[in-house]
N, C-alpha and C positions, 0 to 999 in steps of 0.2 A: 504494500500500500504506500501511496506517495506522501500522505500527510495525515493529520487528524482534525477533528472538528474544532478543537480549541484554536488551532492555527488558522483555520478558515474564518472563524468568528472574529479573531483579532486582526485579520487582514483587511485590505481595501476591496476585496472581492465582493461585488454586489450579491445579495442574497434575496431572492424573490419568494413569494408564497409557494411557488412550485418547488423551489429548493427545499423549503421548510417541510412541505408535504412529503417529498421523496425521502428526505433524511428521516423524518419521524416514522414513516411507514416501514422503512427498512429496520429501524431500531426496534419497533414494536414487533415486527415479524420475527426478528432474531430472538427477542425477549420471550415471545410465545414459545419458541422451541426450548429455550433455557428453562422456563417455568414448567413446561410440560415434563421435563426431566426431573422435576422436584428439586430444582436448584435455584438459589437466589444469587444474583451477581454480587450485590452488596457494595459495589464501588463504581456505579455508572456516573460518568462525567464526560465532558467534551473531549478531554485528552485521551480517553480510553475508547473513543469511537474513531476507527481508522477509515480513511477515505482515499480513493484514487481519482484520476482525472475525469473519469466517467460519473463521478458522484456515487459510486458504489460504496456502501457503508458496511463495515464489519465491527462487531463488538469484540474488544480486546481486554486483556488483563483480567484473568479470572483468579488472580492470586488470593482474593478474599472470598471467593465463591464457596458456598456450602449448601448441603441439602436441607430441606425444611424439616426433615425428620430428626436431625441431630439436635441434641439437647445441651451439649457442652460448649457450643460455639456461640450461643446467643449473647453477644456482648454489644454494647453501644459503640465500641471502638471500631466502627466500620463506616465506610463512606466518607469522603471528604466533606467537611462540615457544611459547606455551602449547598450541598446536594442532599443533606441528611434530613430524613423525615422526622416529624415531631415526636413520634414514638421512640426514636433512637435518641433524640435530644433529651428526652425525659427518662432515659435509662430503662426502658422496657426490656426485660430479660427474654421475652418471647415476642416474636414478630413474624410477619408474613411477607409474601411476594409484593405486598402493597408498598414496601419501602423502595423497591425498584421503580414502581410507577411514580412515586413522588419525585424521584431523581429525574425521570423522563420529563415530568412537568417542568422542573427547573431548567432542563436542557432546552425544551421547546421555547420557553420564554426567553432564554438567552440567545437562541438562534435569531429571533426576531428583533430583540432590543440591542444585540451586540454587546451585552454586558451581563454579569451574573445577577440573578434576581435577588438573592439573599446573601450578600457578601459579609456575613457576620464575623465580628472580631473574636467572639467567644460564644459559649453556649447561650448565655443570657441575651446577648445582642442578636444572636441568630433567631431565637424564639420571638424577640420583639419585632424583628423585620418581617417574620412570617405573619404574626398576628396583625401587623399594620397593613398588610395586603389582604389577607383572607378573613380578617376579623377574629375577635376573641371567641374561643369555643364555648358553647353553652354546656350545662351539666350533662345533657344527653350525649354530647360528643366526647365525653371523658370516660365512657364506660370501659374502654380498652385499657385504662390505667388501673392496675391492681394495687398500686401503692397509694395509700392515703396521703403520704407526704407529697407525692407528685401531683395529685389532684389539688391539694391545698396550695402548692406552689403556683400552678396554672391560674387558680382563682384569684391569687393576690397580685397577678401581673396587671399592669394598666389596661383598662378595657378599651378595645379598639373596634370601630365599625368597619365592616368589610368595604373595601374600595370597589368602585364600579370597574370591572375589568376592561370594558370597552373604552373607558376613558384612560385607564392606566396603560393600555396597549393599543393606542390609536392606529398603529400601522399593521396590526394583525387583522386578518379576515375574521368575520363573525364566527365561522366554523372553528377556526383555530382558537379563538377566545373561549368558545363554549367547551371545547375539549380540554383546554388548559384549566378552566374552572373545575372540571370534573376530576382532574388529576391532583390539583392542589387542594385537597380536602383534609382537614385536621384529623378526623376520625378515620383510621385505616380501613375500618369495616364499611365505610361509605364511599371510599375511593374507588374510582373506576378500575376494572380489571384489564389485563392486556387484551383479552378477547373482546370485551366491550369497546375498548379503545379502537381496535382494528375495525370494528363494525360501525364506528362513528361516521356520520355523514361527511365530515371533513376529509376522510380518507376513502370515500366511496369510489373515486375514479381509479384507485390503486388496489383496493381490497379484493382479494380472490381467495376464498377459504380453501379452494382446492390447490392453491399454490402457497400455502402457509403451513409447512410441515410441523409435526410434533414428534417428540422423541418416542421411540418404540418401547423403551422401558426406563424406569427411574435410574438416575445416576447414583452411584454409591462411592463415598470417599473412604471406604474401609482401609484402603492401602495407606492412608495417612495415620491410621490409628493402630499400627502393629504393636503388640506387646512384646518387648524384647528384654532379655536378661542383660545384666551387666557384661557377662562374657560374650554374648552375641553382639552387643554394641561394639565391644573392643575388636571383635573379629571383622565386623563391617568396616570399621575405621582402618584396620590393617589392610583389608582388601582394596579399599579406595586409595590408600597411600601407595600401595604397590603399583597401581595403574600409572601413577605419576613418577614413580621411581622404581622401575622394574629390576634394576641391578641388585644383586645380592648384597645384603647389609651384613657386615661382619662386626 
């Protein structure tokens, strides 16, 4: 691939609504496959979306990806802060594929505005920027938070009214604005899914369910969780060192 979306956004290259549609469709199409494999990417951001001269897009950097069935990986230390969903900012120990959809929404807005939507300096600032755009959540939107402390923290934040997205993003088409609003929802249970996003009218000219493959079987990361004895680890280290220094050691 020739470049990445971060470089394109920061360049002087004009980006039209057609570009936005095509980038977004390819991202969601790829994400559909990833999620169908029971995998969360967990680090979607423009620099991880690779592009060539034909505007073909590929999702890269699966270094933080994990399956949704794993219970020991659920940590908030995932996703670059600017693209991090509210549930991660609030230290939810369990989350869903909705975290990736939030990141996609941040990317969609960034494509059209040519700047990050929520360039927070820290967790507190990040949450403030989010609520200043989408409004403060009501009690019904906090049901996903199991921690009483987290709910209390959100309730004590300055109350903000939701901005009118069409006014905040005047250069975006009505369809793009509507889809963005459905992605940037505080409650992950109410956030649009990847399948619903692909079926949104904004992507109607590109959407083809017969050309949006899913994974045949769930992916498993068991190979990363091998239980090794101390002697086995020493043996593995020895074998690896021999590869780099095959000469006999006396």
